[in-house]
BASEMAR-675963 format. One record per residue (C-alpha): residue number from 1; residue in one letter; x, y, z. Coordinates in nm, 2 decimals, decimal comma, m for minus. Example, Ala and Ser with C-alpha at 12.3 -4.5 7.8 and 13.67 -1.06 7.14 Angstrom:
% BASEMAR-675963
<site><k>1</k><r>a</r><px>1,23</px><py>m0,45</py><pz>0,78</pz></site>
<site><k>2</k><r>s</r><px>1,37</px><py>m0,11</py><pz>0,71</pz></site>
% end
This chain:
% BASEMAR-675963
<site><k>1</k><r>m</r><px>3,89</px><py>9,15</py><pz>m10,80</pz></site>
<site><k>2</k><r>m</r><px>3,52</px><py>9,32</py><pz>m10,76</pz></site>
<site><k>3</k><r>k</r><px>3,46</px><py>9,27</py><pz>m11,10</pz></site>
<site><k>4</k><r>h</r><px>3,58</px><py>8,94</py><pz>m11,15</pz></site>
<site><k>5</k><r>r</r><px>3,31</px><py>8,84</py><pz>m10,87</pz></site>
<site><k>6</k><r>r</r><px>3,03</px><py>9,10</py><pz>m11,02</pz></site>
<site><k>7</k><r>l</r><px>3,06</px><py>8,83</py><pz>m11,30</pz></site>
<site><k>8</k><r>l</r><px>3,03</px><py>8,51</py><pz>m11,16</pz></site>
<site><k>9</k><r>l</r><px>2,80</px><py>8,64</py><pz>m10,95</pz></site>
<site><k>10</k><r>a</r><px>2,61</px><py>8,76</py><pz>m11,30</pz></site>
<site><k>11</k><r>l</r><px>2,66</px><py>8,40</py><pz>m11,44</pz></site>
<site><k>12</k><r>g</r><px>2,51</px><py>8,25</py><pz>m11,13</pz></site>
<site><k>13</k><r>l</r><px>2,19</px><py>8,49</py><pz>m11,12</pz></site>
<site><k>14</k><r>t</r><px>2,11</px><py>8,43</py><pz>m11,49</pz></site>
<site><k>15</k><r>a</r><px>2,13</px><py>8,01</py><pz>m11,41</pz></site>
<site><k>16</k><r>l</r><px>1,94</px><py>8,05</py><pz>m11,16</pz></site>
<site><k>17</k><r>l</r><px>1,68</px><py>8,27</py><pz>m11,35</pz></site>
<site><k>18</k><r>g</r><px>1,66</px><py>8,04</py><pz>m11,59</pz></site>
<site><k>19</k><r>l</r><px>1,62</px><py>7,71</py><pz>m11,38</pz></site>
<site><k>20</k><r>s</r><px>1,30</px><py>7,93</py><pz>m11,25</pz></site>
<site><k>21</k><r>a</r><px>1,16</px><py>8,01</py><pz>m11,59</pz></site>
<site><k>22</k><r>r</r><px>1,15</px><py>7,65</py><pz>m11,69</pz></site>
<site><k>23</k><r>e</r><px>1,00</px><py>7,52</py><pz>m11,31</pz></site>
<site><k>24</k><r>t</r><px>0,70</px><py>7,83</py><pz>m11,38</pz></site>
<site><k>25</k><r>r</r><px>0,66</px><py>7,74</py><pz>m11,71</pz></site>
<site><k>26</k><r>a</r><px>0,58</px><py>7,35</py><pz>m11,66</pz></site>
<site><k>27</k><r>a</r><px>0,21</px><py>7,30</py><pz>m11,65</pz></site>
<site><k>28</k><r>n</r><px>0,00</px><py>7,03</py><pz>m11,45</pz></site>
<site><k>29</k><r>m</r><px>m0,09</px><py>6,71</py><pz>m11,72</pz></site>
<site><k>30</k><r>t</r><px>m0,44</px><py>6,61</py><pz>m11,73</pz></site>
<site><k>31</k><r>l</r><px>m0,65</px><py>6,31</py><pz>m11,83</pz></site>
<site><k>32</k><r>e</r><px>m0,95</px><py>6,28</py><pz>m12,06</pz></site>
<site><k>33</k><r>v</r><px>m1,23</px><py>5,99</py><pz>m12,08</pz></site>
<site><k>34</k><r>i</r><px>m1,51</px><py>6,00</py><pz>m12,38</pz></site>
<site><k>35</k><r>y</r><px>m1,75</px><py>5,88</py><pz>m12,37</pz></site>
<site><k>36</k><r>g</r><px>m2,10</px><py>5,87</py><pz>m12,54</pz></site>
<site><k>37</k><r>g</r><px>m2,07</px><py>6,25</py><pz>m12,57</pz></site>
<site><k>38</k><r>n</r><px>m1,99</px><py>6,31</py><pz>m12,21</pz></site>
<site><k>39</k><r>t</r><px>m1,61</px><py>6,35</py><pz>m12,10</pz></site>
<site><k>40</k><r>f</r><px>m1,46</px><py>6,35</py><pz>m11,74</pz></site>
<site><k>41</k><r>t</r><px>m1,15</px><py>6,51</py><pz>m11,73</pz></site>
<site><k>42</k><r>f</r><px>m0,90</px><py>6,47</py><pz>m11,43</pz></site>
<site><k>43</k><r>a</r><px>m0,59</px><py>6,68</py><pz>m11,34</pz></site>
<site><k>44</k><r>g</r><px>m0,28</px><py>6,61</py><pz>m11,22</pz></site>
<site><k>45</k><r>t</r><px>0,05</px><py>6,66</py><pz>m11,10</pz></site>
<site><k>46</k><r>q</r><px>0,39</px><py>6,82</py><pz>m11,31</pz></site>
<site><k>47</k><r>n</r><px>0,46</px><py>6,49</py><pz>m11,39</pz></site>
<site><k>48</k><r>a</r><px>0,16</px><py>6,20</py><pz>m11,31</pz></site>
<site><k>49</k><r>v</r><px>m0,24</px><py>6,17</py><pz>m11,31</pz></site>
<site><k>50</k><r>s</r><px>m0,40</px><py>5,94</py><pz>m11,14</pz></site>
<site><k>51</k><r>p</r><px>m0,83</px><py>5,96</py><pz>m11,21</pz></site>
<site><k>52</k><r>s</r><px>m1,09</px><py>5,79</py><pz>m10,94</pz></site>
<site><k>53</k><r>l</r><px>m1,12</px><py>5,49</py><pz>m11,08</pz></site>
<site><k>54</k><r>t</r><px>m1,47</px><py>5,49</py><pz>m10,83</pz></site>
<site><k>55</k><r>v</r><px>m1,61</px><py>5,84</py><pz>m11,00</pz></site>
<site><k>56</k><r>l</r><px>m1,49</px><py>5,71</py><pz>m11,37</pz></site>
<site><k>57</k><r>n</r><px>m1,64</px><py>5,35</py><pz>m11,37</pz></site>
<site><k>58</k><r>g</r><px>m1,95</px><py>5,53</py><pz>m11,16</pz></site>
<site><k>59</k><r>n</r><px>m1,98</px><py>5,77</py><pz>m11,42</pz></site>
<site><k>60</k><r>l</r><px>m1,93</px><py>5,44</py><pz>m11,68</pz></site>
<site><k>61</k><r>a</r><px>m2,26</px><py>5,31</py><pz>m11,55</pz></site>
<site><k>62</k><r>g</r><px>m2,44</px><py>5,12</py><pz>m11,83</pz></site>
<site><k>63</k><r>s</r><px>m2,22</px><py>5,13</py><pz>m12,03</pz></site>
<site><k>64</k><r>g</r><px>m2,00</px><py>4,81</py><pz>m12,01</pz></site>
<site><k>65</k><r>y</r><px>m1,75</px><py>4,96</py><pz>m11,96</pz></site>
<site><k>66</k><r>s</r><px>m1,50</px><py>4,97</py><pz>m11,61</pz></site>
<site><k>67</k><r>f</r><px>m1,14</px><py>5,07</py><pz>m11,55</pz></site>
<site><k>68</k><r>t</r><px>m0,89</px><py>4,88</py><pz>m11,26</pz></site>
<site><k>69</k><r>g</r><px>m0,60</px><py>5,08</py><pz>m11,37</pz></site>
<site><k>70</k><r>l</r><px>m0,57</px><py>5,43</py><pz>m11,55</pz></site>
<site><k>71</k><r>g</r><px>m0,32</px><py>5,68</py><pz>m11,51</pz></site>
<site><k>72</k><r>g</r><px>m0,07</px><py>5,93</py><pz>m11,74</pz></site>
<site><k>73</k><r>s</r><px>0,29</px><py>6,03</py><pz>m11,64</pz></site>
<site><k>74</k><r>s</r><px>0,53</px><py>6,21</py><pz>m11,86</pz></site>
<site><k>75</k><r>n</r><px>0,89</px><py>6,35</py><pz>m11,74</pz></site>
<site><k>76</k><r>n</r><px>0,83</px><py>6,73</py><pz>m11,78</pz></site>
<site><k>77</k><r>g</r><px>1,09</px><py>6,88</py><pz>m11,66</pz></site>
<site><k>78</k><r>f</r><px>1,40</px><py>6,61</py><pz>m11,58</pz></site>
<site><k>79</k><r>s</r><px>1,52</px><py>6,57</py><pz>m11,92</pz></site>
<site><k>80</k><r>t</r><px>1,67</px><py>6,80</py><pz>m12,21</pz></site>
<site><k>81</k><r>n</r><px>1,71</px><py>6,54</py><pz>m12,47</pz></site>
<site><k>82</k><r>m</r><px>1,36</px><py>6,37</py><pz>m12,50</pz></site>
<site><k>83</k><r>a</r><px>1,00</px><py>6,44</py><pz>m12,35</pz></site>
<site><k>84</k><r>f</r><px>0,71</px><py>6,25</py><pz>m12,33</pz></site>
<site><k>85</k><r>v</r><px>0,31</px><py>6,19</py><pz>m12,24</pz></site>
<site><k>86</k><r>a</r><px>0,20</px><py>5,87</py><pz>m12,15</pz></site>
<site><k>87</k><r>d</r><px>m0,05</px><py>5,67</py><pz>m12,01</pz></site>
<site><k>88</k><r>s</r><px>m0,16</px><py>5,27</py><pz>m11,96</pz></site>
<site><k>89</k><r>g</r><px>m0,46</px><py>5,13</py><pz>m11,78</pz></site>
<site><k>90</k><r>t</r><px>m0,69</px><py>4,75</py><pz>m11,80</pz></site>
<site><k>91</k><r>l</r><px>m1,02</px><py>4,85</py><pz>m11,95</pz></site>
<site><k>92</k><r>q</r><px>m1,28</px><py>4,62</py><pz>m11,93</pz></site>
<site><k>93</k><r>f</r><px>m1,65</px><py>4,53</py><pz>m12,11</pz></site>
<site><k>94</k><r>t</r><px>m1,91</px><py>4,28</py><pz>m11,96</pz></site>
<site><k>95</k><r>a</r><px>m2,13</px><py>4,15</py><pz>m12,20</pz></site>
<site><k>96</k><r>g</r><px>m2,47</px><py>4,33</py><pz>m12,25</pz></site>
<site><k>97</k><r>g</r><px>m2,31</px><py>4,68</py><pz>m12,19</pz></site>
<site><k>98</k><r>i</r><px>m2,40</px><py>4,94</py><pz>m12,47</pz></site>
<site><k>99</k><r>g</r><px>m2,00</px><py>4,92</py><pz>m12,55</pz></site>
<site><k>100</k><r>g</r><px>m1,88</px><py>5,15</py><pz>m12,91</pz></site>
<site><k>101</k><r>p</r><px>m1,61</px><py>5,36</py><pz>m12,87</pz></site>
<site><k>102</k><r>l</r><px>m1,46</px><py>5,55</py><pz>m12,51</pz></site>
<site><k>103</k><r>t</r><px>m1,15</px><py>5,74</py><pz>m12,58</pz></site>
<site><k>104</k><r>i</r><px>m0,86</px><py>5,84</py><pz>m12,35</pz></site>
<site><k>105</k><r>i</r><px>m0,70</px><py>6,16</py><pz>m12,39</pz></site>
<site><k>106</k><r>v</r><px>m0,35</px><py>6,23</py><pz>m12,18</pz></site>
<site><k>107</k><r>t</r><px>m0,20</px><py>6,60</py><pz>m12,25</pz></site>
<site><k>108</k><r>e</r><px>0,06</px><py>6,88</py><pz>m12,08</pz></site>
<site><k>109</k><r>d</r><px>0,19</px><py>7,17</py><pz>m12,19</pz></site>
<site><k>110</k><r>g</r><px>0,45</px><py>7,41</py><pz>m12,07</pz></site>
<site><k>111</k><r>f</r><px>0,77</px><py>7,18</py><pz>m12,25</pz></site>
<site><k>112</k><r>t</r><px>1,08</px><py>7,39</py><pz>m12,25</pz></site>
<site><k>113</k><r>a</r><px>1,26</px><py>7,07</py><pz>m12,41</pz></site>
<site><k>114</k><r>p</r><px>1,40</px><py>6,96</py><pz>m12,63</pz></site>
<site><k>115</k><r>a</r><px>1,49</px><py>7,32</py><pz>m12,79</pz></site>
<site><k>116</k><r>s</r><px>1,41</px><py>7,30</py><pz>m13,24</pz></site>
<site><k>117</k><r>g</r><px>1,69</px><py>7,09</py><pz>m13,39</pz></site>
<site><k>118</k><r>a</r><px>1,75</px><py>6,94</py><pz>m13,71</pz></site>
<site><k>119</k><r>s</r><px>1,73</px><py>6,61</py><pz>m13,64</pz></site>
<site><k>120</k><r>n</r><px>1,40</px><py>6,65</py><pz>m13,36</pz></site>
<site><k>121</k><r>t</r><px>1,14</px><py>6,36</py><pz>m13,38</pz></site>
<site><k>122</k><r>l</r><px>0,78</px><py>6,29</py><pz>m13,31</pz></site>
<site><k>123</k><r>m</r><px>0,70</px><py>5,95</py><pz>m13,19</pz></site>
<site><k>124</k><r>s</r><px>0,38</px><py>5,75</py><pz>m13,12</pz></site>
<site><k>125</k><r>t</r><px>0,32</px><py>5,44</py><pz>m12,99</pz></site>
<site><k>126</k><r>q</r><px>0,11</px><py>5,21</py><pz>m12,89</pz></site>
<site><k>127</k><r>g</r><px>0,02</px><py>4,85</py><pz>m12,70</pz></site>
<site><k>128</k><r>a</r><px>m0,27</px><py>4,62</py><pz>m12,69</pz></site>
<site><k>129</k><r>t</r><px>m0,32</px><py>4,29</py><pz>m12,45</pz></site>
<site><k>130</k><r>f</r><px>m0,71</px><py>4,12</py><pz>m12,55</pz></site>
<site><k>131</k><r>t</r><px>m0,86</px><py>3,85</py><pz>m12,36</pz></site>
<site><k>132</k><r>g</r><px>m1,17</px><py>3,75</py><pz>m12,38</pz></site>
<site><k>133</k><r>t</r><px>m1,25</px><py>3,96</py><pz>m12,68</pz></site>
<site><k>134</k><r>t</r><px>m1,43</px><py>3,94</py><pz>m12,98</pz></site>
<site><k>135</k><r>t</r><px>m1,18</px><py>4,01</py><pz>m13,39</pz></site>
<site><k>136</k><r>t</r><px>m1,42</px><py>4,27</py><pz>m13,40</pz></site>
<site><k>137</k><r>s</r><px>m1,24</px><py>4,47</py><pz>m13,08</pz></site>
<site><k>138</k><r>s</r><px>m0,99</px><py>4,75</py><pz>m13,17</pz></site>
<site><k>139</k><r>q</r><px>m0,76</px><py>5,03</py><pz>m13,03</pz></site>
<site><k>140</k><r>s</r><px>m0,60</px><py>5,26</py><pz>m13,22</pz></site>
<site><k>141</k><r>d</r><px>m0,33</px><py>5,55</py><pz>m13,12</pz></site>
<site><k>142</k><r>v</r><px>m0,28</px><py>5,91</py><pz>m13,24</pz></site>
<site><k>143</k><r>g</r><px>0,05</px><py>6,16</py><pz>m13,12</pz></site>
<site><k>144</k><r>n</r><px>m0,02</px><py>6,53</py><pz>m13,15</pz></site>
<site><k>145</k><r>f</r><px>0,28</px><py>6,81</py><pz>m13,10</pz></site>
<site><k>146</k><r>k</r><px>0,15</px><py>7,13</py><pz>m13,09</pz></site>
<site><k>147</k><r>d</r><px>0,48</px><py>7,43</py><pz>m13,06</pz></site>
<site><k>148</k><r>a</r><px>0,37</px><py>7,77</py><pz>m12,94</pz></site>
<site><k>149</k><r>g</r><px>0,39</px><py>7,92</py><pz>m13,31</pz></site>
<site><k>150</k><r>a</r><px>0,23</px><py>7,73</py><pz>m13,60</pz></site>
<site><k>151</k><r>v</r><px>0,30</px><py>7,39</py><pz>m13,58</pz></site>
<site><k>152</k><r>n</r><px>0,03</px><py>7,10</py><pz>m13,51</pz></site>
<site><k>153</k><r>q</r><px>0,15</px><py>6,77</py><pz>m13,63</pz></site>
<site><k>154</k><r>n</r><px>m0,01</px><py>6,45</py><pz>m13,57</pz></site>
<site><k>155</k><r>l</r><px>0,09</px><py>6,13</py><pz>m13,61</pz></site>
<site><k>156</k><r>p</r><px>m0,14</px><py>5,80</py><pz>m13,56</pz></site>
<site><k>157</k><r>t</r><px>0,06</px><py>5,45</py><pz>m13,49</pz></site>
<site><k>158</k><r>s</r><px>0,13</px><py>5,25</py><pz>m13,83</pz></site>
<site><k>159</k><r>p</r><px>m0,08</px><py>5,06</py><pz>m13,83</pz></site>
<site><k>160</k><r>a</r><px>m0,33</px><py>5,24</py><pz>m13,71</pz></site>
<site><k>161</k><r>t</r><px>m0,48</px><py>4,97</py><pz>m13,56</pz></site>
<site><k>162</k><r>l</r><px>m0,52</px><py>4,73</py><pz>m13,31</pz></site>
<site><k>163</k><r>f</r><px>m0,76</px><py>4,45</py><pz>m13,36</pz></site>
<site><k>164</k><r>g</r><px>m0,87</px><py>4,20</py><pz>m13,07</pz></site>
<site><k>165</k><r>t</r><px>m0,94</px><py>3,89</py><pz>m12,96</pz></site>
<site><k>166</k><r>t</r><px>m0,76</px><py>3,64</py><pz>m12,74</pz></site>
<site><k>167</k><r>m</r><px>m0,43</px><py>3,63</py><pz>m12,85</pz></site>
<site><k>168</k><r>a</r><px>m0,02</px><py>3,75</py><pz>m12,73</pz></site>
<site><k>169</k><r>a</r><px>0,09</px><py>4,14</py><pz>m12,65</pz></site>
<site><k>170</k><r>q</r><px>0,07</px><py>4,35</py><pz>m12,98</pz></site>
<site><k>171</k><r>s</r><px>0,21</px><py>4,72</py><pz>m13,03</pz></site>
<site><k>172</k><r>a</r><px>0,29</px><py>4,97</py><pz>m13,33</pz></site>
<site><k>173</k><r>s</r><px>0,50</px><py>5,28</py><pz>m13,35</pz></site>
<site><k>174</k><r>a</r><px>0,55</px><py>5,62</py><pz>m13,61</pz></site>
<site><k>175</k><r>t</r><px>0,83</px><py>5,79</py><pz>m13,61</pz></site>
<site><k>176</k><r>a</r><px>0,83</px><py>6,14</py><pz>m13,83</pz></site>
<site><k>177</k><r>g</r><px>1,05</px><py>6,43</py><pz>m13,84</pz></site>
<site><k>178</k><r>l</r><px>0,95</px><py>6,76</py><pz>m13,67</pz></site>
<site><k>179</k><r>p</r><px>0,96</px><py>7,08</py><pz>m13,85</pz></site>
<site><k>180</k><r>t</r><px>1,13</px><py>7,43</py><pz>m13,69</pz></site>
<site><k>181</k><r>y</r><px>0,91</px><py>7,49</py><pz>m13,37</pz></site>
<site><k>182</k><r>a</r><px>0,87</px><py>7,73</py><pz>m13,09</pz></site>
<site><k>183</k><r>i</r><px>0,88</px><py>7,70</py><pz>m12,72</pz></site>
<site><k>184</k><r>p</r><px>0,67</px><py>7,58</py><pz>m12,51</pz></site>
<site><k>185</k><r>f</r><px>0,52</px><py>7,27</py><pz>m12,68</pz></site>
<site><k>186</k><r>t</r><px>0,23</px><py>7,07</py><pz>m12,59</pz></site>
<site><k>187</k><r>l</r><px>0,21</px><py>6,68</py><pz>m12,61</pz></site>
<site><k>188</k><r>t</r><px>m0,05</px><py>6,48</py><pz>m12,64</pz></site>
<site><k>189</k><r>s</r><px>m0,16</px><py>6,11</py><pz>m12,67</pz></site>
<site><k>190</k><r>t</r><px>m0,48</px><py>6,02</py><pz>m12,76</pz></site>
<site><k>191</k><r>t</r><px>m0,60</px><py>5,61</py><pz>m12,74</pz></site>
<site><k>192</k><r>t</r><px>m1,00</px><py>5,49</py><pz>m12,88</pz></site>
<site><k>193</k><r>i</r><px>m1,08</px><py>5,14</py><pz>m12,80</pz></site>
<site><k>194</k><r>n</r><px>m1,36</px><py>4,96</py><pz>m12,88</pz></site>
<site><k>195</k><r>m</r><px>m1,42</px><py>4,64</py><pz>m12,75</pz></site>
<site><k>196</k><r>g</r><px>m1,67</px><py>4,33</py><pz>m12,75</pz></site>
<site><k>197</k><r>a</r><px>m1,71</px><py>4,09</py><pz>m12,50</pz></site>
<site><k>198</k><r>a</r><px>m1,70</px><py>3,72</py><pz>m12,61</pz></site>
<site><k>199</k><r>s</r><px>m1,85</px><py>3,54</py><pz>m12,35</pz></site>
<site><k>200</k><r>s</r><px>m2,13</px><py>3,68</py><pz>m12,10</pz></site>
<site><k>201</k><r>t</r><px>m1,96</px><py>3,45</py><pz>m11,81</pz></site>
<site><k>202</k><r>s</r><px>m1,62</px><py>3,64</py><pz>m11,81</pz></site>
<site><k>203</k><r>p</r><px>m1,56</px><py>4,06</py><pz>m11,86</pz></site>
<site><k>204</k><r>g</r><px>m1,28</px><py>4,11</py><pz>m12,20</pz></site>
<site><k>205</k><r>n</r><px>m0,97</px><py>4,29</py><pz>m12,10</pz></site>
<site><k>206</k><r>d</r><px>m0,75</px><py>4,54</py><pz>m12,31</pz></site>
<site><k>207</k><r>v</r><px>m0,41</px><py>4,61</py><pz>m12,07</pz></site>
<site><k>208</k><r>f</r><px>m0,33</px><py>4,95</py><pz>m12,33</pz></site>
<site><k>209</k><r>t</r><px>m0,02</px><py>5,15</py><pz>m12,35</pz></site>
<site><k>210</k><r>s</r><px>0,06</px><py>5,46</py><pz>m12,56</pz></site>
<site><k>211</k><r>t</r><px>0,33</px><py>5,72</py><pz>m12,55</pz></site>
<site><k>212</k><r>t</r><px>0,40</px><py>6,09</py><pz>m12,72</pz></site>
<site><k>213</k><r>s</r><px>0,73</px><py>6,16</py><pz>m12,74</pz></site>
<site><k>214</k><r>v</r><px>0,94</px><py>6,42</py><pz>m12,93</pz></site>
<site><k>215</k><r>s</r><px>1,33</px><py>6,35</py><pz>m12,90</pz></site>
<site><k>216</k><r>a</r><px>1,64</px><py>6,55</py><pz>m12,98</pz></site>
<site><k>217</k><r>q</r><px>1,99</px><py>6,42</py><pz>m13,07</pz></site>
<site><k>218</k><r>v</r><px>2,23</px><py>6,52</py><pz>m12,77</pz></site>
<site><k>219</k><r>v</r><px>2,42</px><py>6,81</py><pz>m12,88</pz></site>
<site><k>220</k><r>p</r><px>2,70</px><py>6,91</py><pz>m12,56</pz></site>
<site><k>221</k><r>e</r><px>2,55</px><py>7,20</py><pz>m12,44</pz></site>
<site><k>222</k><r>p</r><px>2,87</px><py>7,50</py><pz>m12,42</pz></site>
<site><k>223</k><r>a</r><px>2,88</px><py>7,45</py><pz>m12,06</pz></site>
<site><k>224</k><r>s</r><px>2,91</px><py>7,08</py><pz>m12,06</pz></site>
<site><k>225</k><r>m</r><px>3,21</px><py>7,17</py><pz>m12,40</pz></site>
<site><k>226</k><r>i</r><px>3,40</px><py>7,37</py><pz>m12,12</pz></site>
<site><k>227</k><r>l</r><px>3,41</px><py>7,17</py><pz>m11,91</pz></site>
<site><k>228</k><r>m</r><px>3,49</px><py>6,82</py><pz>m12,13</pz></site>
<site><k>229</k><r>l</r><px>3,73</px><py>7,04</py><pz>m12,28</pz></site>
<site><k>230</k><r>t</r><px>3,95</px><py>7,21</py><pz>m11,95</pz></site>
<site><k>231</k><r>g</r><px>3,83</px><py>6,97</py><pz>m11,69</pz></site>
<site><k>232</k><r>m</r><px>3,78</px><py>7,24</py><pz>m11,49</pz></site>
<site><k>233</k><r>p</r><px>3,43</px><py>7,40</py><pz>m11,29</pz></site>
<site><k>234</k><r>l</r><px>3,32</px><py>7,69</py><pz>m11,53</pz></site>
<site><k>235</k><r>p</r><px>3,40</px><py>7,96</py><pz>m11,28</pz></site>
<site><k>236</k><r>l</r><px>3,76</px><py>7,89</py><pz>m11,26</pz></site>
<site><k>237</k><r>v</r><px>3,71</px><py>7,94</py><pz>m11,65</pz></site>
<site><k>238</k><r>v</r><px>3,61</px><py>8,26</py><pz>m11,69</pz></site>
<site><k>239</k><r>m</r><px>3,85</px><py>8,36</py><pz>m11,43</pz></site>
<site><k>240</k><r>g</r><px>4,13</px><py>8,22</py><pz>m11,60</pz></site>
<site><k>241</k><r>l</r><px>3,98</px><py>8,38</py><pz>m11,90</pz></site>
<site><k>242</k><r>l</r><px>4,00</px><py>8,74</py><pz>m11,74</pz></site>
<site><k>243</k><r>r</r><px>4,31</px><py>8,73</py><pz>m11,63</pz></site>
<site><k>244</k><r>r</r><px>4,47</px><py>8,67</py><pz>m11,93</pz></site>
<site><k>245</k><r>r</r><px>4,28</px><py>8,93</py><pz>m12,07</pz></site>
<site><k>246</k><r>r</r><px>4,41</px><py>9,21</py><pz>m11,85</pz></site>
<site><k>247</k><r>a</r><px>4,73</px><py>9,09</py><pz>m11,91</pz></site>
<site><k>248</k><r>a</r><px>4,74</px><py>9,08</py><pz>m12,24</pz></site>
<site><k>249</k><r>a</r><px>4,60</px><py>9,46</py><pz>m12,17</pz></site>
% end
């Protein structure tokens, strides 16, 4: 019985150490806004990043651009079958500003799930709703996956660019298979917006979203398989196996 107790204790400690390792390897999100050769970086938590719009818009003064909303999110640590980073917000452009391309990058490393699998896929999606802008306004998005080894894969959305004018919401996406990779891995979503205002009396708007994700085919874990097949808690299964082995001896 003492040996059994030691074995169950070891199993419990192993599970706790595994959870602790996952937590310590997780990293915080970052969000960057790049404009006119300048990069403005904001740090967040493991699952969210919210820049100071007052600081950001102050740095963009004279460009014609200003944000009325901007943030990033991820599900790092909450799922074993899918990982994602995403950003969303509203960018305005006022006539008379300098304009030109503005890039938003959200990234997070330290993802430990999903582990590599033959059916794992990388997906990049974007959405845009342009109002009060010219047809020369545009938005493009690129998702990036980078593992702890040699895999570094970019995935532009298809079609690569959404063009702006006053219209309904637009969306685009692309999906590709992933080669064998090592954990932890990093996900990055890069959105580039170039706006022109159609009127000097009201700013143009782009309500945007972008997501980079990795999905895996759902395969039950060994412990889950035992629970499904036996309907018993894992410690009772282990005890039963040990009793059978002792009886056979």
